[in-house]
FIDO-852121 format. One record per atom (N, C-alpha, C): residue number from 0; residue in one letter; x, y, z. Coordinates in Angstrom, 2 decimals. Last residue first. Example, Ala and Ser with C-alpha at 12.3 -4.5 7.8 and 13.67 -1.06 7.14 Angstrom:
2
{rec 1; S; {12.85; -2.25; 7.08}}
{rec 1; S; {13.67; -1.06; 7.14}}
{rec 1; S; {12.90; 0.03; 7.87}}
{rec 0; A; {13.19; -5.69; 7.80}}
{rec 0; A; {12.30; -4.50; 7.80}}
{rec 0; A; {13.20; -3.30; 7.80}}
//
This chain:
101
{rec 100; V; {3.57; -2.24; -17.21}}
{rec 100; V; {2.91; -2.87; -18.57}}
{rec 100; V; {3.59; -3.93; -19.21}}
{rec 99; T; {4.27; -1.07; -15.17}}
{rec 99; T; {3.20; -2.00; -15.05}}
{rec 99; T; {2.69; -2.72; -15.93}}
{rec 98; E; {6.38; 0.74; -16.29}}
{rec 98; E; {6.80; -0.65; -15.12}}
{rec 98; E; {5.83; -1.47; -15.15}}
{rec 97; R; {5.36; 2.37; -17.47}}
{rec 97; R; {5.86; 1.66; -18.43}}
{rec 97; R; {6.15; 0.23; -17.42}}
{rec 96; S; {1.96; 2.38; -16.63}}
{rec 96; S; {2.99; 3.05; -16.81}}
{rec 96; S; {3.97; 1.93; -17.51}}
{rec 95; S; {-1.42; 2.88; -15.13}}
{rec 95; S; {-0.43; 1.93; -15.83}}
{rec 95; S; {0.85; 2.95; -16.25}}
{rec 94; T; {-2.12; 4.20; -12.12}}
{rec 94; T; {-2.02; 3.97; -13.41}}
{rec 94; T; {-1.19; 3.20; -13.70}}
{rec 93; L; {-3.94; 4.06; -8.77}}
{rec 93; L; {-2.42; 3.44; -9.40}}
{rec 93; L; {-2.65; 3.39; -11.09}}
{rec 92; I; {-5.11; 6.53; -6.80}}
{rec 92; I; {-5.13; 5.25; -8.11}}
{rec 92; I; {-3.58; 5.10; -8.40}}
{rec 91; L; {-6.89; 7.34; -4.14}}
{rec 91; L; {-5.84; 7.30; -4.47}}
{rec 91; L; {-5.63; 6.43; -5.74}}
{rec 90; A; {-8.54; 9.47; -1.80}}
{rec 90; A; {-8.54; 8.48; -2.80}}
{rec 90; A; {-7.37; 8.83; -4.00}}
{rec 89; V; {-9.76; 10.32; 1.83}}
{rec 89; V; {-8.79; 10.31; 0.49}}
{rec 89; V; {-8.81; 8.93; -0.39}}
{rec 88; N; {-12.13; 11.78; 3.37}}
{rec 88; N; {-12.00; 10.77; 2.81}}
{rec 88; N; {-10.54; 11.19; 1.95}}
{rec 87; S; {-12.81; 13.91; 5.37}}
{rec 87; S; {-13.11; 12.46; 5.72}}
{rec 87; S; {-12.67; 11.49; 5.00}}
{rec 86; K; {-12.38; 16.29; 4.13}}
{rec 86; K; {-12.07; 16.17; 5.59}}
{rec 86; K; {-12.36; 14.66; 5.81}}
{rec 85; D; {-10.86; 15.11; 0.76}}
{rec 85; D; {-11.37; 15.97; 1.68}}
{rec 85; D; {-11.45; 15.67; 3.09}}
{rec 84; R; {-9.61; 13.82; -2.13}}
{rec 84; R; {-9.37; 14.55; -0.81}}
{rec 84; R; {-10.31; 15.72; -0.34}}
{rec 83; H; {-8.69; 12.53; -5.15}}
{rec 83; H; {-9.47; 13.12; -4.20}}
{rec 83; H; {-9.28; 13.00; -2.90}}
{rec 82; T; {-6.59; 11.64; -6.19}}
{rec 82; T; {-7.55; 11.98; -6.88}}
{rec 82; T; {-8.67; 12.55; -6.27}}
{rec 81; L; {-3.20; 10.99; -5.98}}
{rec 81; L; {-4.02; 11.53; -5.27}}
{rec 81; L; {-5.14; 11.80; -6.34}}
{rec 80; K; {-1.56; 8.19; -7.04}}
{rec 80; K; {-1.60; 9.65; -7.28}}
{rec 80; K; {-3.09; 9.68; -6.92}}
{rec 79; F; {1.32; 6.09; -5.88}}
{rec 79; F; {-0.02; 6.49; -6.00}}
{rec 79; F; {-0.52; 7.73; -6.32}}
{rec 78; D; {4.16; 4.93; -6.62}}
{rec 78; D; {3.79; 5.96; -5.91}}
{rec 78; D; {2.20; 6.37; -6.56}}
{rec 77; M; {4.68; 1.24; -5.44}}
{rec 77; M; {4.78; 2.30; -6.61}}
{rec 77; M; {4.07; 3.44; -6.14}}
{rec 76; D; {5.26; -0.96; -4.33}}
{rec 76; D; {6.23; -0.37; -4.53}}
{rec 76; D; {6.13; 0.94; -5.32}}
{rec 75; R; {2.54; -2.26; -4.03}}
{rec 75; R; {3.22; -1.54; -2.70}}
{rec 75; R; {4.69; -0.92; -3.06}}
{rec 74; A; {2.49; -3.23; -6.91}}
{rec 74; A; {1.76; -2.02; -6.43}}
{rec 74; A; {2.41; -1.65; -4.89}}
{rec 73; F; {3.53; -5.43; -7.82}}
{rec 73; F; {4.48; -4.32; -7.88}}
{rec 73; F; {3.57; -2.86; -7.09}}
{rec 72; G; {3.55; -8.71; -6.11}}
{rec 72; G; {3.48; -8.12; -7.23}}
{rec 72; G; {4.02; -6.61; -6.93}}
{rec 71; H; {4.45; -10.43; -3.91}}
{rec 71; H; {3.34; -9.58; -3.68}}
{rec 71; H; {2.78; -8.62; -4.64}}
{rec 70; R; {7.65; -11.10; -5.67}}
{rec 70; R; {6.53; -11.58; -4.46}}
{rec 70; R; {5.86; -10.43; -4.32}}
{rec 69; A; {7.54; -10.03; -9.03}}
{rec 69; A; {8.11; -10.41; -7.68}}
{rec 69; A; {6.84; -10.65; -6.92}}
{rec 68; L; {7.25; -11.42; -12.11}}
{rec 68; L; {6.55; -10.82; -11.36}}
{rec 68; L; {6.97; -11.17; -9.78}}
{rec 67; H; {8.10; -11.54; -15.57}}
{rec 67; H; {8.64; -11.67; -14.35}}
{rec 67; H; {7.94; -10.54; -13.06}}
{rec 66; Y; {6.48; -13.49; -17.77}}
{rec 66; Y; {6.74; -12.55; -17.36}}
{rec 66; Y; {7.03; -12.49; -16.15}}
{rec 65; P; {6.79; -15.59; -21.11}}
{rec 65; P; {6.92; -15.53; -19.57}}
{rec 65; P; {6.97; -14.13; -19.15}}
{rec 64; R; {4.42; -16.53; -23.14}}
{rec 64; R; {5.36; -15.56; -23.20}}
{rec 64; R; {5.62; -15.50; -21.51}}
{rec 63; E; {1.86; -17.59; -23.86}}
{rec 63; E; {3.42; -18.36; -23.91}}
{rec 63; E; {4.30; -17.62; -23.62}}
{rec 62; E; {0.13; -15.92; -22.93}}
{rec 62; E; {0.22; -16.10; -24.05}}
{rec 62; E; {1.53; -16.84; -24.34}}
{rec 61; Y; {1.87; -15.49; -20.17}}
{rec 61; Y; {0.55; -15.08; -20.94}}
{rec 61; Y; {0.71; -15.20; -22.25}}
{rec 60; F; {3.36; -16.58; -16.77}}
{rec 60; F; {3.17; -17.16; -18.55}}
{rec 60; F; {1.80; -16.39; -18.93}}
{rec 59; F; {5.27; -15.74; -14.22}}
{rec 59; F; {4.08; -16.23; -14.91}}
{rec 59; F; {4.22; -16.30; -16.50}}
{rec 58; Q; {7.84; -15.80; -11.86}}
{rec 58; Q; {7.43; -15.64; -13.11}}
{rec 58; Q; {6.01; -16.42; -13.34}}
{rec 57; D; {9.42; -16.64; -9.97}}
{rec 57; D; {8.82; -15.21; -9.64}}
{rec 57; D; {8.47; -15.00; -11.36}}
{rec 56; N; {9.44; -19.44; -9.35}}
{rec 56; N; {10.71; -18.70; -10.05}}
{rec 56; N; {10.48; -17.10; -10.48}}
{rec 55; K; {5.90; -19.32; -8.87}}
{rec 55; K; {7.49; -20.28; -8.73}}
{rec 55; K; {8.22; -19.25; -10.00}}
{rec 54; L; {5.06; -16.42; -6.98}}
{rec 54; L; {5.25; -17.45; -8.13}}
{rec 54; L; {6.33; -18.35; -8.14}}
{rec 53; T; {4.04; -15.57; -3.61}}
{rec 53; T; {5.06; -15.84; -4.86}}
{rec 53; T; {4.80; -17.08; -5.45}}
{rec 52; G; {1.75; -13.39; -2.46}}
{rec 52; G; {2.34; -14.21; -2.40}}
{rec 52; G; {3.31; -14.57; -3.18}}
{rec 51; V; {-0.94; -12.08; -3.88}}
{rec 51; V; {-0.30; -12.01; -2.73}}
{rec 51; V; {0.36; -13.31; -2.81}}
{rec 50; I; {-1.16; -9.67; -7.28}}
{rec 50; I; {-0.81; -11.10; -6.42}}
{rec 50; I; {-0.45; -11.00; -5.22}}
{rec 49; P; {-0.78; -7.17; -8.27}}
{rec 49; P; {-2.12; -7.91; -8.48}}
{rec 49; P; {-2.00; -9.73; -7.92}}
{rec 48; F; {-0.90; -6.12; -4.62}}
{rec 48; F; {-1.41; -6.32; -6.62}}
{rec 48; F; {-0.51; -6.38; -7.61}}
{rec 47; L; {-1.47; -4.98; -1.72}}
{rec 47; L; {-0.65; -6.21; -2.57}}
{rec 47; L; {-1.58; -6.56; -3.95}}
{rec 46; I; {-0.69; -2.45; -0.13}}
{rec 46; I; {-1.76; -2.75; -1.04}}
{rec 46; I; {-0.88; -4.22; -1.86}}
{rec 45; P; {0.76; -2.81; 3.26}}
{rec 45; P; {1.00; -2.50; 1.72}}
{rec 45; P; {-0.34; -2.87; 0.98}}
{rec 44; S; {1.09; -2.21; 5.95}}
{rec 44; S; {-0.26; -2.41; 5.68}}
{rec 44; S; {0.01; -2.21; 3.92}}
{rec 43; K; {3.69; -1.85; 6.80}}
{rec 43; K; {2.96; -1.82; 7.80}}
{rec 43; K; {1.54; -2.37; 7.03}}
{rec 42; K; {7.48; -2.78; 6.41}}
{rec 42; K; {6.03; -2.23; 6.14}}
{rec 42; K; {5.10; -2.30; 6.70}}
{rec 41; S; {9.50; -3.80; 7.45}}
{rec 41; S; {9.34; -2.35; 7.51}}
{rec 41; S; {8.26; -1.83; 7.14}}
{rec 40; W; {10.21; -6.32; 9.48}}
{rec 40; W; {9.98; -5.87; 8.28}}
{rec 40; W; {9.11; -4.82; 8.16}}
{rec 39; F; {12.88; -6.46; 11.19}}
{rec 39; F; {11.77; -7.98; 11.04}}
{rec 39; F; {11.21; -7.55; 9.68}}
{rec 38; S; {14.32; -4.45; 11.09}}
{rec 38; S; {14.95; -5.64; 11.46}}
{rec 38; S; {14.37; -6.92; 10.99}}
{rec 37; P; {12.59; -2.09; 10.81}}
{rec 37; P; {13.09; -2.94; 9.49}}
{rec 37; P; {13.83; -4.24; 9.88}}
{rec 36; D; {9.33; -2.26; 12.00}}
{rec 36; D; {10.41; -2.29; 12.43}}
{rec 36; D; {11.61; -3.10; 11.46}}
{rec 35; G; {6.09; -1.18; 12.31}}
{rec 35; G; {7.10; -1.40; 11.39}}
{rec 35; G; {8.45; -1.36; 11.79}}
{rec 34; R; {3.53; -1.06; 13.67}}
{rec 34; R; {4.64; 0.62; 13.27}}
{rec 34; R; {5.57; 0.18; 12.46}}
{rec 33; W; {0.37; -2.25; 13.13}}
{rec 33; W; {2.05; -2.49; 13.37}}
{rec 33; W; {3.10; -0.99; 12.55}}
{rec 32; L; {-2.05; -0.49; 14.17}}
{rec 32; L; {-1.31; -0.91; 12.84}}
{rec 32; L; {-0.09; -1.44; 13.79}}
{rec 31; Y; {-3.53; 0.98; 16.06}}
{rec 31; Y; {-3.90; -0.37; 15.68}}
{rec 31; Y; {-3.21; -1.15; 15.03}}
{rec 30; E; {-2.66; 2.37; 18.96}}
{rec 30; E; {-2.30; 2.24; 17.58}}
{rec 30; E; {-2.44; 1.06; 17.17}}
{rec 29; L; {-4.10; 4.38; 21.77}}
{rec 29; L; {-4.09; 3.04; 20.96}}
{rec 29; L; {-3.70; 3.13; 19.44}}
{rec 28; G; {-5.53; 6.14; 23.41}}
{rec 28; G; {-3.97; 5.96; 22.98}}
{rec 28; G; {-3.76; 4.92; 22.46}}
{rec 27; F; {-8.06; 6.64; 23.47}}
{rec 27; F; {-7.55; 5.34; 24.10}}
{rec 27; F; {-6.08; 5.33; 24.18}}
{rec 26; I; {-8.71; 8.72; 22.04}}
{rec 26; I; {-9.08; 8.78; 23.25}}
{rec 26; I; {-8.28; 7.54; 24.21}}
{rec 25; K; {-7.47; 8.38; 19.28}}
{rec 25; K; {-6.76; 9.34; 20.35}}
{rec 25; K; {-7.35; 9.19; 21.87}}
{rec 24; H; {-6.15; 5.65; 17.75}}
{rec 24; H; {-7.52; 5.96; 18.40}}
{rec 24; H; {-6.83; 6.96; 19.78}}
{rec 23; Y; {-4.75; 5.41; 14.96}}
{rec 23; Y; {-4.33; 6.06; 16.28}}
{rec 23; Y; {-5.78; 6.10; 16.59}}
{rec 22; V; {-3.46; 3.71; 12.27}}
{rec 22; V; {-4.73; 3.74; 12.67}}
{rec 22; V; {-4.62; 4.19; 14.27}}
{rec 21; S; {-0.93; 4.21; 9.47}}
{rec 21; S; {-1.28; 4.57; 10.86}}
{rec 21; S; {-3.04; 4.35; 11.38}}
{rec 20; Q; {-0.85; 3.72; 7.03}}
{rec 20; Q; {0.55; 3.92; 8.04}}
{rec 20; Q; {0.04; 3.74; 9.41}}
{rec 19; L; {-1.75; 1.81; 3.97}}
{rec 19; L; {-2.21; 2.62; 5.55}}
{rec 19; L; {-0.84; 2.71; 6.52}}
{rec 18; E; {-0.12; 2.95; 1.12}}
{rec 18; E; {-0.27; 2.13; 2.50}}
{rec 18; E; {-0.51; 2.90; 3.66}}
{rec 17; A; {0.17; 3.60; -1.66}}
{rec 17; A; {-1.20; 3.63; -0.99}}
{rec 17; A; {-1.40; 2.84; 0.46}}
{rec 16; G; {2.43; 2.93; -2.41}}
{rec 16; G; {1.77; 2.15; -2.19}}
{rec 16; G; {0.60; 1.98; -1.75}}
{rec 15; K; {3.04; 6.44; -1.44}}
{rec 15; K; {3.72; 4.98; -2.20}}
{rec 15; K; {3.23; 3.66; -1.65}}
{rec 14; A; {1.55; 7.80; -0.03}}
{rec 14; A; {1.15; 7.86; -1.29}}
{rec 14; A; {2.13; 6.64; -1.94}}
{rec 13; A; {0.22; 6.76; 2.93}}
{rec 13; A; {1.15; 7.22; 2.44}}
{rec 13; A; {1.16; 6.92; 0.84}}
{rec 12; V; {-1.90; 8.04; 5.47}}
{rec 12; V; {-2.13; 7.16; 4.54}}
{rec 12; V; {-0.66; 7.59; 3.30}}
{rec 11; E; {-3.24; 8.13; 8.82}}
{rec 11; E; {-2.27; 8.21; 8.14}}
{rec 11; E; {-2.05; 7.42; 6.90}}
{rec 10; V; {-6.03; 8.74; 11.09}}
{rec 10; V; {-5.12; 7.93; 10.20}}
{rec 10; V; {-3.99; 8.44; 9.13}}
{rec 9; K; {-7.12; 9.23; 14.27}}
{rec 9; K; {-6.28; 10.11; 13.07}}
{rec 9; K; {-5.66; 8.61; 12.23}}
{rec 8; I; {-10.25; 9.59; 16.04}}
{rec 8; I; {-9.01; 8.98; 15.18}}
{rec 8; I; {-8.47; 9.61; 14.41}}
{rec 7; H; {-12.08; 11.26; 17.20}}
{rec 7; H; {-11.71; 10.05; 17.95}}
{rec 7; H; {-10.48; 9.12; 17.42}}
{rec 6; E; {-12.65; 13.61; 15.92}}
{rec 6; E; {-12.09; 13.41; 17.47}}
{rec 6; E; {-11.62; 12.52; 18.25}}
{rec 5; N; {-10.65; 12.94; 13.19}}
{rec 5; N; {-11.53; 13.64; 13.94}}
{rec 5; N; {-11.25; 13.70; 15.10}}
{rec 4; E; {-8.42; 12.80; 9.69}}
{rec 4; E; {-8.61; 13.13; 11.72}}
{rec 4; E; {-9.84; 13.51; 12.24}}
{rec 3; L; {-6.01; 11.90; 7.91}}
{rec 3; L; {-7.66; 12.18; 7.90}}
{rec 3; L; {-7.70; 12.20; 9.63}}
{rec 2; E; {-2.95; 13.17; 5.68}}
{rec 2; E; {-3.88; 12.46; 7.07}}
{rec 2; E; {-5.38; 13.10; 7.11}}
{rec 1; Y; {-0.77; 11.38; 3.84}}
{rec 1; Y; {-1.86; 12.12; 3.90}}
{rec 1; Y; {-2.67; 11.50; 5.03}}
{rec 0; M; {2.27; 12.22; 2.77}}
{rec 0; M; {1.84; 11.47; 3.77}}
{rec 0; M; {0.18; 12.35; 3.69}}
//
């Protein structure tokens, strides 16, 4: 989990899915994101890539060859790598792997 914070806001970002976990206003005591409830939907703000939604039969065709792609793609379930972090920024990247090619 990566945290960014100043006198007004605290932000949390998870490496899995590069998912924003929290945007908390410290002065107002207000959380701006859904906190997640596994009985409904446990995610909060996932990166949906390369698609948003569902494909018919969870597949697409490229050059006449079928490929499986689950609802909302694969990025939300992958671990992103930290490429930069400082007091006010965090940058994460997802590189190709056996699962994404």
